[in-house]
N, C-alpha and C positions, 0 to 999 in steps of 0.2 A: 539392623532393623528386624524384629521378629515377625513371624508369619501372621500373627493377629494384627499387628500394626499395618503390615503390607495390605492385608485384606480390607481393613478399614479404610485405608487411603484409596484403594481401588474403587470401593463402593461409593465413597464421597465424590470421586471423579466422575463416576457413571451418573450419579444423581444430579450432579451439576449440569450435565449435558441434557438429561431427559426430564427433569422435574421443573415445573413452573409454579408449584405451590408446595406448601409445607404439609407433610403427611400427618403431623400431629394436629393440624388445623389452627395453629396459633396465629396464622396470618390472615384469618378470615376477615378481620376488621381492618386490614392494612389498606391504605390508599396511597397511590403514587402522588408525586408533587403536581403532575398534570391534573389529576382528579381533584386535588385540593386547590386548583387554580392558582398555583404559585407561578411567578414569572418564568417564561420559557428562557432557557439559556441561548446565547447567540448561536446562529447557525454555523459560523466559522470563526476562527481565531482572527483578531484584527492584525494588521501588519505589525511586525516586531521592530521595524526600522522606519525611518522617514521615507517620504515619497521618492527621494533621490536614490534609494536603494532598490526600487522596483524596476524590473526589466519586463517590458511587454513581450509576450511570446508570440512568434509568428504562427499563423493559422492557415497558410496556403498548403494544406495537406495534399492537394492534388499534385503538387510537385514531388511528392515522395513516391518511391516505387513500391507501393503497398500491394501485397499479394491479396487479391480479392476473391480467390478461390477458398471459401470458408472451410470446406472439408479438407483441403490440402493443408491449411493452417492448423486445423485441429490435429491432423495426423502427423504433422511436422513438429508440433510442440514438444519440447523436452527441456530438462534442466541442463544448463551449461555452466561449467566452472572454469573453463579455459577461455581466455580472451586474447585477441591479437594486439590490443592496445593501439589500434589505428583510431584516428579521430572520429568522433560523432559530431552531428550538427545540432544546433539549438532547435531547429525545426523538428528533428527526431525526438528530442527531449520534450518538446511541446506536445507532439502527437502522443507520446507515452503517457504524459500527465493527463491529457484530455481523456484518453481511453480509460484510465483507471480512477480518476477523481473529478472529471470535468462536470461543470454545472450547466445543464441544458436550460433550465428555467426555474423560477421561484413559484411556489404554490402559496396562494393566499397573501396576506400582509406579512411577508417574510416568515410564514409558518414553517415552511420546509423547502429544501432544495431538491429538485429532481435531477439526478445525475446519470452518468453513463454506466453506473453500477447500481444494483438494488441495495436497499438497507431497510432493516426492520423499522416500520413506522416513519420511514424517510428521515431518520435521525442523523445518519452519516456522522458517526462520532469520531472520525479519524482526521488527523492532520498529516500532511506529507512534507517531509524534509528531505533534502538531497545533499550528497557529497558528489561534486562534479570535478572531473579532471579530463583533459584532452577533449573538451567540447568546444567546437568552433563557435565563437560568438558569446562565450561565457568564461569568465575568469575561473581558474581552479579555486575551489573553496566550498563553503557550506551555504545552503539556500533553504528558503521556506516557500512553499507554493501557496499562492493566493487564488483560490478557485473561483471566487465571484468575479474577478477581473481577468482571470487567466494570465497571471503575472508570476514571476519569480522575484523574491526579494533576496538580495545578497546579504548574508549574515556575517561574512568575513572569511579571510584566507587563513590557511593553516600551513605552516612549514612542514608539519609532520603528517600531512593528509593521508598518505598510504598507510602509515603506522596507525593513525587513528582509526581508519576503516577496519584494519585487521583486528585491533583491540575491541572495536564496537561490536564485532560479530564473534567474540570469544576466541580470538586468535586464528581465525581462518584466513590465512595469508592470501589465498587465491582471490578473495573478494577485492583486495587492494589493487588488482589489475583491471577492474571494471571501469568503464567510463563514468558510470552513474550508479550510485547506491541510493535506492529509495528507502527512507526510514519512515515507517508508519507509526504514529503515536495515537493513543486513544485519549480523548477528552471525555472522561467517564460520565459526567453529569448530563451530557447531551442525550445519552440513552437512558440514564437513570431517571431523568425528569419524567419520561413517559412510562418506563417499564419498572422503575424502582428496583426492588431486590431481585427481580427476575431479568435484569438487563444484560447480565454478563455473558450468558451462553449465546444469545443472539449477536453480541459484539464479535465473538469469535467466528460465528457463521459469516458475518458480513466481511470479515477480513479475508476469507476465502474468495468472495466475489471480487474484491479489489485486486488481489494478487493474480487470480486467474485471468482477469482482463489484461493485466500488465504482461503476463506470459504470452497471451495471444497477440497483443499489440506488438511486442518485441519480435515474435515469430513472423508476423506479417511484414516486418521490415528486414528480415534475415538477420536479426540480432539475437542474442541469447541472454538468458538470465537464470537465476536460481534463488527461490525464496528461502529465507533463513529464519528459523525459530530461535536459534541459539544466539540471541542478541544480548549484549552486556548493557542493561538499561542504565547503569550508573555512568558508564562512559558516554553513551549516546545522549542521555539527558543533560549531562554537564556541558556537552558540546553545543547543544541547541537551547540551553537555558531553561529547561523544564524542571518542574518541582518533583517529579517522580511519584506524586500522589494524585493530584487532580488531573495531571496529564503525564503520560509516560510512553516512551518508545517501547514497543513490544514485538515488532516484526520488521524485517528488512529484506530487500531484494536487490542485489547487484545486477546490472545490465551492461553488456558491452558488445563490441564487435567480435565475431567468431569466424573461424575458417570454414569455407564451404565443405571441406572434408569432414568437419566435425558435426555438420548438420545431418539430421536423420534423412535417409534416402527413402524414396517412395517404395514401399514393399510390394510384393507380388499381389497381395489381396487388393490393395488400393488400386494398382494398375488394372486388375480385373474389373473392379467397380467402375473405373473410368471407361474402360472399353465397352462395358455393357450399358453405359449411360445411366447407371443407377444412382 
């Protein structure tokens, strides 16, 4: 790749992040589908299996040993790629899902979901799929989260689950030792309906909100995780039955049990802050 091509690609990437209008003015008459009063897309994806596949998730979060010292959670948050492979509970999975995609209420006549994470225009364009193993109360296999009812639907078992996990994140074998791998897909039209040709930069911003909540929720339970951009969309989409165009997996985050010796220790500055009551 020559220097001119590299420079052009860099500038295109920068403009994708910073520009919400066309500098030549050719989009002055552009109207989004919302402005054109076209039907709004569904707020969430419907169940992919029958009701018999749905698992009601427990919500007695008071039973979990949640670290409620927010500053300690912030200072303890780190990326973890080493997992002990000890079991996790379905209640822990429920808590993690609630913290990163839970629906608190509906706005209007199913106009929008208000969730535990922010989203541009409350569009929440993501679906969450999971690969679970060594989770008490859930069979090993693939799942889809149903946020409106706070349920998991079982999509099926895989004999090659650890191998699939590694392939789905571009050969990163460490991820296959996690108890749960969260796969986030984007249903593009949910955001495009409102923001049209300008929808895609906010989509990426929103993905940061989701994964940071997942990081902090995992940390508050003394679990560890690491967000992964190097997803193999072909492998993940095939596993979850996605078309790769209207909906595609683009981000993943393994979460698992970690050794206490691997957790960040309180540093001297934070100890000083606590002592001073700041």
